[in-house]
MIMARLO-304168 format. One line per field, with one value per atom (N, C-alpha, C): y, x, z; residue number from 0. Coordinates in steps of 0.05 Angstrom, whole numbers, plus 5000, padded with zeros to 4 digits. Atoms other than C-alpha are relative to their C-alpha. Layout:
yy [Y | ...]
xx [X | ...]
zz [Z | ...]
num [NUM | ...]
***
This chain:
yy [4987 | 7372 | 4996 | 5007 | 7347 | 5016 | 4984 | 7398 | 5027 | 4975 | 7458 | 5024 | 4976 | 7529 | 5014 | 4987 | 7561 | 5030 | 4972 | 7636 | 5013 | 4988 | 7674 | 5030 | 4973 | 7742 | 5010 | 4990 | 7787 | 5020 | 4980 | 7836 | 4985 | 5014 | 7812 | 5004 | 4994 | 7845 | 4983 | 5016 | 7811 | 4970 | 5028 | 7745 | 4992 | 5005 | 7749 | 5000 | 4999 | 7767 | 4972 | 5025 | 7704 | 4977 | 5021 | 7660 | 5000 | 4998 | 7686 | 4991 | 5006 | 7681 | 4970 | 5028 | 7610 | 4982 | 5015 | 7587 | 4996 | 5001 | 7598 | 4983 | 5016 | 7552 | 4971 | 5028 | 7479 | 4996 | 5002 | 7494 | 5004 | 4995 | 7489 | 5018 | 4982 | 7546 | 5002 | 4997 | 7556 | 5027 | 4973 | 7628 | 5002 | 4998 | 7644 | 5022 | 4981 | 7692 | 4990 | 5011 | 7647 | 4983 | 5014 | 7624 | 4972 | 5027 | 7565 | 4982 | 5017 | 7540 | 4993 | 5005 | 7548 | 4977 | 5021 | 7504 | 4973 | 5025 | 7452 | 4989 | 5009 | 7449 | 4989 | 5010 | 7442 | 4974 | 5025 | 7387 | 4977 | 5022 | 7347 | 4998 | 5000 | 7365 | 5000 | 5000 | 7360 | 5029 | 4972 | 7431 | 5003 | 4996 | 7451 | 5025 | 4976 | 7521 | 5018 | 4980 | 7580 | 5028 | 4972 | 7651 | 5016 | 4988 | 7696 | 5031 | 4972 | 7770 | 5006 | 4993 | 7803 | 5014 | 4983 | 7853 | 4988 | 5013 | 7811 | 5014 | 4984 | 7854 | 4983 | 5015 | 7801 | 4971 | 5028 | 7738 | 4993 | 5009 | 7700 | 4971 | 5028 | 7637 | 4995 | 5007 | 7605 | 5025 | 4977 | 7669 | 5025 | 4977 | 7715 | 5011 | 4987 | 7766 | 4995 | 5005 | 7748 | 5013 | 4990 | 7774 | 4978 | 5020 | 7738 | 4992 | 5006 | 7742 | 4979 | 5019 | 7706 | 4973 | 5026 | 7653 | 4985 | 5013 | 7640 | 4988 | 5009 | 7634 | 4975 | 5023 | 7586 | 4975 | 5023 | 7541 | 4990 | 5008 | 7542 | 4988 | 5011 | 7526 | 4972 | 5026 | 7464 | 4979 | 5020 | 7403 | 4987 | 5013 | 7372 | 5017 | 4983 | 7433 | 5019 | 4981 | 7468 | 4999 | 5003 | 7443 | 5012 | 4987 | 7477 | 5027 | 4974 | 7535 | 5023 | 4976 | 7604 | 5023 | 4976 | 7664 | 5023 | 4977 | 7729 | 5021 | 4978 | 7785 | 5024 | 4977 | 7854 | 5026 | 4974 | 7927 | 5013 | 4989 | 7937 | 4986 | 5012 | 7926 | 4984 | 5020 | 7871 | 5013 | 4989 | 7916 | 5026 | 4975 | 7974 | 4994 | 5003 | 7983 | 4992 | 5006 | 7969 | 4971 | 5028 | 7894 | 4990 | 5013 | 7851 | 4978 | 5019 | 7817 | 4975 | 5024 | 7770 | 4979 | 5018 | 7739 | 4990 | 5007 | 7740 | 4979 | 5018 | 7703 | 4972 | 5025 | 7647 | 4991 | 5006 | 7649 | 4994 | 5008 | 7622 | 5022 | 4978 | 7683 | 5021 | 4979 | 7747 | 5014 | 4984 | 7791 | 5026 | 4974 | 7865 | 5006 | 4992 | 7889 | 5030 | 5014 | 7916 | 4982 | 5019 | 7856 | 5009 | 4989 | 7885 | 4980 | 5020 | 7825 | 4973 | 5026 | 7764 | 4977 | 5021 | 7722 | 4996 | 5002 | 7738 | 4985 | 5015 | 7714 | 4971 | 5028 | 7650 | 4986 | 5012 | 7638 | 4993 | 5005 | 7644 | 4976 | 5023 | 7596 | 4974 | 5025 | 7545 | 4991 | 5006 | 7549 | 4989 | 5009 | 7541 | 4973 | 5026 | 7483 | 4978 | 5020 | 7447 | 4992 | 5007 | 7451 | 4983 | 5014 | 7421 | 4970]
xx [4976 | 6195 | 5001 | 4998 | 6219 | 5021 | 4980 | 6273 | 4989 | 5009 | 6261 | 5018 | 4985 | 6281 | 5000 | 4997 | 6308 | 5004 | 4998 | 6298 | 5009 | 4989 | 6341 | 4995 | 5009 | 6308 | 4989 | 5009 | 6296 | 4978 | 5021 | 6245 | 4973 | 5025 | 6174 | 4984 | 5014 | 6144 | 5012 | 4987 | 6195 | 4996 | 5006 | 6184 | 4973 | 5026 | 6111 | 4999 | 4998 | 6128 | 5010 | 4989 | 6170 | 4980 | 5020 | 6117 | 4978 | 5021 | 6065 | 5010 | 4989 | 6110 | 5004 | 4994 | 6132 | 4976 | 5025 | 6062 | 4987 | 5010 | 6047 | 5018 | 4981 | 6104 | 4999 | 4998 | 6122 | 5019 | 4981 | 6172 | 4988 | 5007 | 6164 | 5021 | 4981 | 6196 | 4998 | 4998 | 6218 | 5014 | 4988 | 6231 | 5009 | 4989 | 6275 | 5021 | 4978 | 6327 | 5020 | 4983 | 6360 | 5023 | 4978 | 6430 | 5004 | 4997 | 6432 | 4979 | 5022 | 6364 | 5007 | 4992 | 6390 | 5020 | 4980 | 6450 | 4989 | 5014 | 6406 | 4984 | 5016 | 6360 | 5017 | 4984 | 6415 | 5014 | 4988 | 6445 | 4981 | 5019 | 6381 | 4979 | 5022 | 6335 | 5012 | 4994 | 6335 | 4997 | 5001 | 6353 | 5007 | 4995 | 6347 | 5017 | 4984 | 6376 | 4994 | 5004 | 6382 | 4999 | 5002 | 6359 | 5007 | 4990 | 6397 | 5003 | 4996 | 6391 | 5028 | 4973 | 6459 | 4999 | 5001 | 6438 | 4980 | 5016 | 6412 | 5006 | 4996 | 6402 | 4998 | 5005 | 6379 | 5008 | 4993 | 6414 | 5026 | 4977 | 6462 | 5006 | 4991 | 6503 | 5020 | 4983 | 6533 | 5004 | 4998 | 6518 | 5012 | 4987 | 6553 | 4983 | 5016 | 6518 | 5014 | 4990 | 6526 | 4982 | 5016 | 6504 | 4999 | 5002 | 6488 | 5026 | 4974 | 6559 | 5014 | 4987 | 6586 | 4986 | 5015 | 6531 | 5005 | 4996 | 6539 | 5028 | 4973 | 6614 | 5004 | 4998 | 6608 | 4988 | 5013 | 6560 | 5017 | 4985 | 6602 | 5027 | 4974 | 6666 | 4997 | 5005 | 6634 | 4999 | 4999 | 6650 | 4973 | 5026 | 6583 | 4978 | 5021 | 6542 | 5008 | 4990 | 6584 | 4984 | 5015 | 6540 | 4971 | 5026 | 6476 | 5002 | 4999 | 6464 | 4990 | 5008 | 6459 | 4996 | 5006 | 6426 | 4999 | 5000 | 6444 | 4980 | 5018 | 6393 | 5012 | 4987 | 6422 | 4989 | 5007 | 6407 | 5023 | 4976 | 6477 | 5008 | 4989 | 6507 | 5024 | 4978 | 6560 | 5026 | 4973 | 6621 | 5001 | 5000 | 6600 | 5009 | 4990 | 6634 | 5029 | 4971 | 6703 | 5007 | 4995 | 6696 | 4981 | 5018 | 6666 | 4986 | 5014 | 6615 | 4991 | 5009 | 6592 | 5023 | 4977 | 6661 | 5007 | 4993 | 6673 | 4980 | 5021 | 6607 | 5002 | 4999 | 6623 | 4973 | 5027 | 6549 | 5001 | 5002 | 6527 | 4990 | 5012 | 6488 | 4989 | 5012 | 6457 | 4978 | 5021 | 6397 | 4998 | 5002 | 6389 | 4971 | 5027 | 6329 | 4998 | 5025 | 6279 | 4997 | 5004 | 6260 | 4976 | 5021 | 6220 | 4990 | 5008 | 6218 | 5000 | 5003 | 6192 | 5007 | 4992 | 6202 | 5030 | 4971 | 6276 | 5009 | 4994 | 6279 | 4994 | 5008 | 6242 | 5018 | 4981 | 6288 | 5026 | 4975 | 6349 | 4996 | 5006 | 6316 | 5000 | 5002 | 6299 | 5027 | 4973 | 6369 | 5018 | 4983 | 6404 | 4992 | 5009 | 6361 | 5005 | 4996 | 6367 | 5030 | 4971 | 6443 | 5008 | 4993 | 6442 | 4993]
zz [4990 | 2911 | 5030 | 4972 | 2978 | 5015 | 4987 | 2992 | 5009 | 4989 | 3036 | 4990 | 5004 | 3020 | 5028 | 4974 | 3084 | 4994 | 5004 | 3086 | 5027 | 4976 | 3136 | 4997 | 5003 | 3144 | 5027 | 4974 | 3205 | 4999 | 5003 | 3177 | 4998 | 5000 | 3193 | 4974 | 5025 | 3130 | 4978 | 5021 | 3085 | 5005 | 4994 | 3121 | 4989 | 5011 | 3103 | 4970 | 5029 | 3031 | 4990 | 5009 | 3024 | 5005 | 4995 | 3057 | 4979 | 5020 | 3009 | 4972 | 5026 | 2948 | 4996 | 5003 | 2961 | 5004 | 4998 | 2979 | 4973 | 5028 | 2905 | 4982 | 5016 | 2883 | 5009 | 4992 | 2888 | 5024 | 4978 | 2943 | 5027 | 4972 | 3018 | 5011 | 4988 | 3054 | 5030 | 4971 | 3126 | 5004 | 4995 | 3149 | 5029 | 4974 | 3208 | 5001 | 4997 | 3236 | 5020 | 4979 | 3288 | 4987 | 5012 | 3267 | 5011 | 4989 | 3315 | 4989 | 5012 | 3289 | 4971 | 5028 | 3217 | 4999 | 5000 | 3233 | 5007 | 4993 | 3266 | 4977 | 5023 | 3206 | 4978 | 5022 | 3155 | 5007 | 4990 | 3198 | 4997 | 4998 | 3201 | 4978 | 5020 | 3142 | 4972 | 5029 | 3067 | 4990 | 5008 | 3047 | 4971 | 5028 | 2974 | 4995 | 5002 | 2983 | 5024 | 4979 | 3030 | 4987 | 5008 | 3016 | 5025 | 4975 | 3064 | 4996 | 5000 | 3078 | 5011 | 4990 | 3089 | 5027 | 4976 | 3142 | 5020 | 4979 | 3200 | 5026 | 4976 | 3262 | 5026 | 4975 | 3312 | 4997 | 5005 | 3289 | 5015 | 4984 | 3334 | 4994 | 5004 | 3326 | 5023 | 4977 | 3388 | 5019 | 4983 | 3427 | 4989 | 5013 | 3378 | 4978 | 5021 | 3334 | 4973 | 5027 | 3260 | 4979 | 5023 | 3193 | 4979 | 5021 | 3128 | 4987 | 5011 | 3103 | 5017 | 4982 | 3164 | 4999 | 5000 | 3164 | 4974 | 5026 | 3090 | 4998 | 5001 | 3095 | 5018 | 4982 | 3154 | 4987 | 5013 | 3116 | 4976 | 5024 | 3052 | 5007 | 4992 | 3090 | 5013 | 4989 | 3120 | 4977 | 5021 | 3078 | 4996 | 5001 | 3095 | 4987 | 5009 | 3076 | 4976 | 5020 | 3023 | 4973 | 5025 | 2966 | 5001 | 4998 | 2993 | 4987 | 5013 | 2946 | 5018 | 4984 | 2979 | 4982 | 5015 | 2948 | 5021 | 4982 | 2984 | 4990 | 5006 | 2987 | 5014 | 4989 | 2996 | 4988 | 5011 | 2987 | 4985 | 5011 | 2961 | 4974 | 5024 | 2892 | 5008 | 4994 | 2890 | 5007 | 4996 | 2888 | 5015 | 4984 | 2933 | 5028 | 4972 | 3000 | 5000 | 4997 | 3027 | 4993 | 5005 | 3019 | 4979 | 5019 | 2965 | 5016 | 4983 | 3010 | 4986 | 5015 | 2955 | 5000 | 5000 | 2947 | 5028 | 4973 | 3022 | 5011 | 4990 | 3035 | 4989 | 5014 | 2986 | 4989 | 5010 | 2965 | 4970 | 5028 | 2898 | 4982 | 5016 | 2874 | 5019 | 4983 | 2899 | 4984 | 5012 | 2885 | 5017 | 4987 | 2901 | 5007 | 4992 | 2940 | 4999 | 5000 | 2935 | 4975 | 5022 | 2893 | 4984 | 5016 | 2837 | 4979 | 5020 | 2790 | 5014 | 4986 | 2827 | 4982 | 5019 | 2765 | 4999 | 4999 | 2767 | 5025 | 4976 | 2839 | 4997 | 5004 | 2822 | 4980 | 5019 | 2762 | 5014 | 4985 | 2808 | 5018 | 4982 | 2858 | 4984 | 5017 | 2804 | 4990 | 5010 | 2775 | 5022 | 4979 | 2841 | 5011 | 4990 | 2864 | 4979 | 5021 | 2797 | 4998 | 5000 | 2802 | 5024 | 4975 | 2871 | 4998]
num [0 | 0 | 0 | 1 | 1 | 1 | 2 | 2 | 2 | 3 | 3 | 3 | 4 | 4 | 4 | 5 | 5 | 5 | 6 | 6 | 6 | 7 | 7 | 7 | 8 | 8 | 8 | 9 | 9 | 9 | 10 | 10 | 10 | 11 | 11 | 11 | 12 | 12 | 12 | 13 | 13 | 13 | 14 | 14 | 14 | 15 | 15 | 15 | 16 | 16 | 16 | 17 | 17 | 17 | 18 | 18 | 18 | 19 | 19 | 19 | 20 | 20 | 20 | 21 | 21 | 21 | 22 | 22 | 22 | 23 | 23 | 23 | 24 | 24 | 24 | 25 | 25 | 25 | 26 | 26 | 26 | 27 | 27 | 27 | 28 | 28 | 28 | 29 | 29 | 29 | 30 | 30 | 30 | 31 | 31 | 31 | 32 | 32 | 32 | 33 | 33 | 33 | 34 | 34 | 34 | 35 | 35 | 35 | 36 | 36 | 36 | 37 | 37 | 37 | 38 | 38 | 38 | 39 | 39 | 39 | 40 | 40 | 40 | 41 | 41 | 41 | 42 | 42 | 42 | 43 | 43 | 43 | 44 | 44 | 44 | 45 | 45 | 45 | 46 | 46 | 46 | 47 | 47 | 47 | 48 | 48 | 48 | 49 | 49 | 49 | 50 | 50 | 50 | 51 | 51 | 51 | 52 | 52 | 52 | 53 | 53 | 53 | 54 | 54 | 54 | 55 | 55 | 55 | 56 | 56 | 56 | 57 | 57 | 57 | 58 | 58 | 58 | 59 | 59 | 59 | 60 | 60 | 60 | 61 | 61 | 61 | 62 | 62 | 62 | 63 | 63 | 63 | 64 | 64 | 64 | 65 | 65 | 65 | 66 | 66 | 66 | 67 | 67 | 67 | 68 | 68 | 68 | 69 | 69 | 69 | 70 | 70 | 70 | 71 | 71 | 71 | 72 | 72 | 72 | 73 | 73 | 73 | 74 | 74 | 74 | 75 | 75 | 75 | 76 | 76 | 76 | 77 | 77 | 77 | 78 | 78 | 78 | 79 | 79 | 79 | 80 | 80 | 80 | 81 | 81 | 81 | 82 | 82 | 82 | 83 | 83 | 83 | 84 | 84 | 84 | 85 | 85 | 85 | 86 | 86 | 86 | 87 | 87 | 87 | 88 | 88 | 88 | 89 | 89 | 89 | 90 | 90 | 90 | 91 | 91 | 91 | 92 | 92 | 92 | 93 | 93 | 93 | 94 | 94 | 94 | 95 | 95 | 95 | 96 | 96 | 96 | 97 | 97 | 97 | 98 | 98 | 98 | 99 | 99 | 99 | 100 | 100 | 100 | 101 | 101 | 101 | 102 | 102 | 102 | 103 | 103 | 103 | 104 | 104 | 104 | 105 | 105 | 105 | 106 | 106 | 106 | 107 | 107 | 107 | 108 | 108 | 108 | 109 | 109 | 109 | 110 | 110 | 110 | 111 | 111 | 111 | 112 | 112 | 112 | 113 | 113 | 113 | 114 | 114 | 114 | 115 | 115 | 115 | 116 | 116 | 116 | 117 | 117 | 117 | 118 | 118 | 118 | 119 | 119 | 119 | 120 | 120 | 120 | 121 | 121 | 121 | 122 | 122 | 122 | 123 | 123 | 123 | 124 | 124 | 124 | 125 | 125 | 125 | 126 | 126 | 126 | 127 | 127 | 127 | 128 | 128 | 128 | 129 | 129 | 129 | 130 | 130 | 130 | 131 | 131 | 131]
***
């Protein structure tokens, strides 16, 4: 497997969880919270998919604070990057709140945290990468 999984997460504990989880799989993962770095990587590397937290507290793109919904939408609206699968990770159910963040983000799928079934997460990852 030569495609990277990019994980956009700002919580250090959760970053470590992803690093450990993906070290036990065939996938190479890169964890970050920097929006500019994310855009540089998808521009220049072979990206299999992106796992993106919705609530990013310290993430900026071009000097502006952004969350996972905004980053996901920006990637999906780019003709060059629109086919990169994005899995949103959120503490909210899909239809809770004033907006439907899942539809707004244009992401391919989502998973609610806390992630209790790691096999379910890996099934979603495998499915999204195989479709790509």
